ChimeraX commands (.cxc) that place a marker at each C-alpha (Angstrom):
marker #1 position 82.35,-98.37,-68.42 radius 0.5
marker #1 position 79.74,-96.05,-66.69 radius 0.5
marker #1 position 81.62,-95.55,-63.17 radius 0.5
marker #1 position 84.65,-94.27,-65.83 radius 0.5
marker #1 position 83.80,-90.46,-65.57 radius 0.5
marker #1 position 83.62,-90.78,-61.46 radius 0.5
marker #1 position 86.66,-92.80,-61.89 radius 0.5
marker #1 position 88.66,-90.10,-63.40 radius 0.5
marker #1 position 87.28,-87.59,-60.82 radius 0.5
marker #1 position 88.80,-89.25,-58.18 radius 0.5
marker #1 position 92.03,-89.85,-59.70 radius 0.5
marker #1 position 92.22,-86.05,-60.78 radius 0.5
marker #1 position 90.54,-85.11,-57.31 radius 0.5
marker #1 position 93.69,-87.20,-56.12 radius 0.5
marker #1 position 96.30,-85.77,-58.02 radius 0.5
marker #1 position 95.30,-82.48,-57.31 radius 0.5
marker #1 position 95.24,-82.78,-53.82 radius 0.5
marker #1 position 98.88,-84.24,-54.00 radius 0.5
marker #1 position 100.22,-81.38,-56.31 radius 0.5
marker #1 position 98.58,-78.49,-54.19 radius 0.5
marker #1 position 100.52,-76.38,-51.79 radius 0.5
marker #1 position 101.00,-77.69,-48.26 radius 0.5
marker #1 position 98.88,-74.86,-45.78 radius 0.5
marker #1 position 100.79,-75.96,-42.65 radius 0.5
marker #1 position 98.83,-76.40,-39.42 radius 0.5
marker #1 position 98.75,-73.81,-36.78 radius 0.5
marker #1 position 102.58,-73.24,-35.74 radius 0.5
marker #1 position 103.47,-72.56,-31.78 radius 0.5
marker #1 position 105.71,-69.90,-32.55 radius 0.5
marker #1 position 103.01,-67.98,-34.92 radius 0.5
marker #1 position 100.36,-68.09,-32.42 radius 0.5
marker #1 position 99.05,-65.38,-30.41 radius 0.5
marker #1 position 100.01,-66.29,-26.66 radius 0.5
marker #1 position 97.71,-65.30,-23.43 radius 0.5
marker #1 position 98.72,-61.68,-22.85 radius 0.5
marker #1 position 99.60,-61.90,-18.91 radius 0.5
marker #1 position 99.35,-58.70,-17.28 radius 0.5
marker #1 position 101.81,-56.52,-15.25 radius 0.5
marker #1 position 101.32,-58.72,-12.08 radius 0.5
marker #1 position 101.53,-61.74,-14.05 radius 0.5
marker #1 position 104.42,-61.06,-15.55 radius 0.5
marker #1 position 106.62,-60.34,-12.53 radius 0.5
marker #1 position 108.42,-64.10,-12.04 radius 0.5
marker #1 position 109.77,-63.78,-15.43 radius 0.5
marker #1 position 110.98,-59.95,-15.01 radius 0.5
marker #1 position 112.58,-61.85,-11.54 radius 0.5
marker #1 position 114.12,-64.46,-13.45 radius 0.5
marker #1 position 115.48,-62.47,-15.66 radius 0.5
marker #1 position 113.33,-62.86,-19.08 radius 0.5
marker #1 position 114.45,-60.00,-21.64 radius 0.5
marker #1 position 111.79,-57.33,-21.53 radius 0.5
marker #1 position 111.68,-54.82,-24.83 radius 0.5
marker #1 position 110.04,-51.82,-25.00 radius 0.5
marker #1 position 108.76,-51.39,-28.58 radius 0.5
marker #1 position 107.49,-48.00,-28.18 radius 0.5
marker #1 position 108.58,-45.03,-29.50 radius 0.5
marker #1 position 111.97,-42.53,-28.54 radius 0.5
marker #1 position 110.33,-40.33,-27.28 radius 0.5
marker #1 position 108.02,-42.43,-25.27 radius 0.5
marker #1 position 111.41,-44.57,-24.03 radius 0.5
marker #1 position 113.35,-41.46,-23.10 radius 0.5
marker #1 position 110.00,-40.23,-20.88 radius 0.5
marker #1 position 110.34,-43.44,-18.57 radius 0.5
marker #1 position 110.88,-47.21,-19.27 radius 0.5
marker #1 position 111.51,-50.42,-17.28 radius 0.5
marker #1 position 114.55,-50.74,-15.44 radius 0.5
marker #1 position 116.81,-53.54,-17.73 radius 0.5
marker #1 position 114.57,-53.19,-20.34 radius 0.5
marker #1 position 115.56,-53.29,-24.02 radius 0.5
marker #1 position 114.16,-50.78,-26.76 radius 0.5
marker #1 position 113.16,-51.57,-29.60 radius 0.5
marker #1 position 110.33,-49.70,-31.60 radius 0.5
marker #1 position 108.07,-51.97,-32.82 radius 0.5
marker #1 position 108.96,-50.34,-36.57 radius 0.5
marker #1 position 112.48,-51.44,-35.94 radius 0.5
marker #1 position 111.85,-55.34,-34.81 radius 0.5
marker #1 position 112.03,-56.93,-38.51 radius 0.5
marker #1 position 115.21,-55.05,-39.18 radius 0.5
marker #1 position 117.18,-55.33,-35.32 radius 0.5
marker #1 position 115.61,-58.44,-33.69 radius 0.5
marker #1 position 118.77,-60.53,-34.58 radius 0.5
marker #1 position 121.27,-57.87,-33.52 radius 0.5
marker #1 position 119.89,-57.15,-30.40 radius 0.5
marker #1 position 118.45,-60.60,-29.62 radius 0.5
marker #1 position 120.69,-63.00,-30.74 radius 0.5
marker #1 position 119.10,-66.13,-28.39 radius 0.5
marker #1 position 116.05,-66.81,-29.88 radius 0.5
marker #1 position 114.96,-69.09,-27.06 radius 0.5
marker #1 position 115.39,-66.88,-24.24 radius 0.5
marker #1 position 112.23,-65.91,-22.72 radius 0.5
marker #1 position 111.09,-62.29,-24.23 radius 0.5
marker #1 position 108.26,-60.07,-23.06 radius 0.5
marker #1 position 107.40,-57.34,-24.98 radius 0.5
marker #1 position 104.95,-54.26,-23.87 radius 0.5
marker #1 position 104.33,-50.61,-25.44 radius 0.5
marker #1 position 101.48,-47.88,-23.87 radius 0.5
marker #1 position 98.69,-50.08,-24.12 radius 0.5
marker #1 position 99.17,-53.22,-25.57 radius 0.5
marker #1 position 98.58,-52.97,-29.41 radius 0.5
marker #1 position 102.12,-52.09,-30.45 radius 0.5
marker #1 position 103.21,-55.38,-27.74 radius 0.5
marker #1 position 101.04,-57.71,-29.91 radius 0.5
marker #1 position 102.56,-56.73,-33.17 radius 0.5
marker #1 position 106.16,-57.10,-32.46 radius 0.5
marker #1 position 105.61,-60.43,-30.16 radius 0.5
marker #1 position 104.08,-61.51,-33.75 radius 0.5
marker #1 position 107.16,-60.16,-35.60 radius 0.5
marker #1 position 109.44,-61.67,-33.20 radius 0.5
marker #1 position 107.16,-65.50,-33.28 radius 0.5
marker #1 position 107.48,-65.29,-37.12 radius 0.5
marker #1 position 111.47,-64.47,-37.04 radius 0.5
marker #1 position 111.89,-67.74,-34.99 radius 0.5
marker #1 position 111.99,-66.74,-31.49 radius 0.5
marker #1 position 110.34,-69.58,-29.27 radius 0.5
marker #1 position 109.56,-67.74,-26.04 radius 0.5
marker #1 position 107.86,-64.58,-26.42 radius 0.5
marker #1 position 105.13,-62.85,-24.79 radius 0.5
marker #1 position 103.12,-59.57,-25.47 radius 0.5
marker #1 position 102.06,-58.15,-22.18 radius 0.5
marker #1 position 98.50,-56.64,-22.01 radius 0.5
marker #1 position 98.45,-53.12,-21.14 radius 0.5
marker #1 position 101.66,-51.37,-20.88 radius 0.5
marker #1 position 104.79,-49.25,-19.32 radius 0.5
marker #1 position 101.90,-47.57,-17.00 radius 0.5
marker #1 position 101.04,-50.72,-15.56 radius 0.5
marker #1 position 104.38,-51.89,-15.04 radius 0.5
marker #1 position 104.55,-48.24,-12.81 radius 0.5
marker #1 position 101.90,-49.11,-10.93 radius 0.5
marker #1 position 102.81,-52.26,-9.86 radius 0.5
marker #1 position 105.46,-50.98,-8.22 radius 0.5
marker #1 position 108.50,-52.19,-10.94 radius 0.5
marker #1 position 111.78,-50.24,-10.97 radius 0.5
marker #1 position 111.37,-47.68,-13.72 radius 0.5
marker #1 position 113.74,-45.17,-15.16 radius 0.5
marker #1 position 112.62,-41.96,-15.57 radius 0.5
marker #1 position 113.53,-38.51,-17.72 radius 0.5
marker #1 position 114.87,-36.13,-14.98 radius 0.5
marker #1 position 112.28,-33.52,-14.28 radius 0.5
marker #1 position 112.83,-30.25,-15.52 radius 0.5
marker link #1:1,2 radius 0.2
marker link #1:2,3 radius 0.2
marker link #1:3,4 radius 0.2
marker link #1:4,5 radius 0.2
marker link #1:5,6 radius 0.2
marker link #1:6,7 radius 0.2
marker link #1:7,8 radius 0.2
marker link #1:8,9 radius 0.2
marker link #1:9,10 radius 0.2
marker link #1:10,11 radius 0.2
marker link #1:11,12 radius 0.2
marker link #1:12,13 radius 0.2
marker link #1:13,14 radius 0.2
marker link #1:14,15 radius 0.2
marker link #1:15,16 radius 0.2
marker link #1:16,17 radius 0.2
marker link #1:17,18 radius 0.2
marker link #1:18,19 radius 0.2
marker link #1:19,20 radius 0.2
marker link #1:20,21 radius 0.2
marker link #1:21,22 radius 0.2
marker link #1:22,23 radius 0.2
marker link #1:23,24 radius 0.2
marker link #1:24,25 radius 0.2
marker link #1:25,26 radius 0.2
marker link #1:26,27 radius 0.2
marker link #1:27,28 radius 0.2
marker link #1:28,29 radius 0.2
marker link #1:29,30 radius 0.2
marker link #1:30,31 radius 0.2
marker link #1:31,32 radius 0.2
marker link #1:32,33 radius 0.2
marker link #1:33,34 radius 0.2
marker link #1:34,35 radius 0.2
marker link #1:35,36 radius 0.2
marker link #1:36,37 radius 0.2
marker link #1:37,38 radius 0.2
marker link #1:38,39 radius 0.2
marker link #1:39,40 radius 0.2
marker link #1:40,41 radius 0.2
marker link #1:41,42 radius 0.2
marker link #1:42,43 radius 0.2
marker link #1:43,44 radius 0.2
marker link #1:44,45 radius 0.2
marker link #1:45,46 radius 0.2
marker link #1:46,47 radius 0.2
marker link #1:47,48 radius 0.2
marker link #1:48,49 radius 0.2
marker link #1:49,50 radius 0.2
marker link #1:50,51 radius 0.2
marker link #1:51,52 radius 0.2
marker link #1:52,53 radius 0.2
marker link #1:53,54 radius 0.2
marker link #1:54,55 radius 0.2
marker link #1:55,56 radius 0.2
marker link #1:56,57 radius 0.2
marker link #1:57,58 radius 0.2
marker link #1:58,59 radius 0.2
marker link #1:59,60 radius 0.2
marker link #1:60,61 radius 0.2
marker link #1:61,62 radius 0.2
marker link #1:62,63 radius 0.2
marker link #1:63,64 radius 0.2
marker link #1:64,65 radius 0.2
marker link #1:65,66 radius 0.2
marker link #1:66,67 radius 0.2
marker link #1:67,68 radius 0.2
marker link #1:68,69 radius 0.2
marker link #1:69,70 radius 0.2
marker link #1:70,71 radius 0.2
marker link #1:71,72 radius 0.2
marker link #1:72,73 radius 0.2
marker link #1:73,74 radius 0.2
marker link #1:74,75 radius 0.2
marker link #1:75,76 radius 0.2
marker link #1:76,77 radius 0.2
marker link #1:77,78 radius 0.2
marker link #1:78,79 radius 0.2
marker link #1:79,80 radius 0.2
marker link #1:80,81 radius 0.2
marker link #1:81,82 radius 0.2
marker link #1:82,83 radius 0.2
marker link #1:83,84 radius 0.2
marker link #1:84,85 radius 0.2
marker link #1:85,86 radius 0.2
marker link #1:86,87 radius 0.2
marker link #1:87,88 radius 0.2
marker link #1:88,89 radius 0.2
marker link #1:89,90 radius 0.2
marker link #1:90,91 radius 0.2
marker link #1:91,92 radius 0.2
marker link #1:92,93 radius 0.2
marker link #1:93,94 radius 0.2
marker link #1:94,95 radius 0.2
marker link #1:95,96 radius 0.2
marker link #1:96,97 radius 0.2
marker link #1:97,98 radius 0.2
marker link #1:98,99 radius 0.2
marker link #1:99,100 radius 0.2
marker link #1:100,101 radius 0.2
marker link #1:101,102 radius 0.2
marker link #1:102,103 radius 0.2
marker link #1:103,104 radius 0.2
marker link #1:104,105 radius 0.2
marker link #1:105,106 radius 0.2
marker link #1:106,107 radius 0.2
marker link #1:107,108 radius 0.2
marker link #1:108,109 radius 0.2
marker link #1:109,110 radius 0.2
marker link #1:110,111 radius 0.2
marker link #1:111,112 radius 0.2
marker link #1:112,113 radius 0.2
marker link #1:113,114 radius 0.2
marker link #1:114,115 radius 0.2
marker link #1:115,116 radius 0.2
marker link #1:116,117 radius 0.2
marker link #1:117,118 radius 0.2
marker link #1:118,119 radius 0.2
marker link #1:119,120 radius 0.2
marker link #1:120,121 radius 0.2
marker link #1:121,122 radius 0.2
marker link #1:122,123 radius 0.2
marker link #1:123,124 radius 0.2
marker link #1:124,125 radius 0.2
marker link #1:125,126 radius 0.2
marker link #1:126,127 radius 0.2
marker link #1:127,128 radius 0.2
marker link #1:128,129 radius 0.2
marker link #1:129,130 radius 0.2
marker link #1:130,131 radius 0.2
marker link #1:131,132 radius 0.2
marker link #1:132,133 radius 0.2
marker link #1:133,134 radius 0.2
marker link #1:134,135 radius 0.2
marker link #1:135,136 radius 0.2
marker link #1:136,137 radius 0.2
marker link #1:137,138 radius 0.2
marker link #1:138,139 radius 0.2
view
């Protein structure tokens, strides 16, 4: 009977382990992916990946990547399903410097999008790398 408290402790620990909430291992859909530069995403652009500009409306109207979709970072959770119905299409998010692009990419991954990459840098880098852009007319 000297081992009885030890046995109770082992059984209790096992019962707690079986009833404790499961914490999933890191999920590939929610982990931040490597952050490629403007030059590194050129093959994705050429292949038809969906580029998503997550900057503000004012930033978008001053210039954006030709063919990009405008989806401000604040609207991602609410609007993604409507404007990005294919959760398996390659998506590249960009902003002005990279911070909002990563936030938007994380939100999209959390919503179940499987091929999301946040570009490092931003619109100015795309423009400097000679991507086709749409700019606001000069006043």
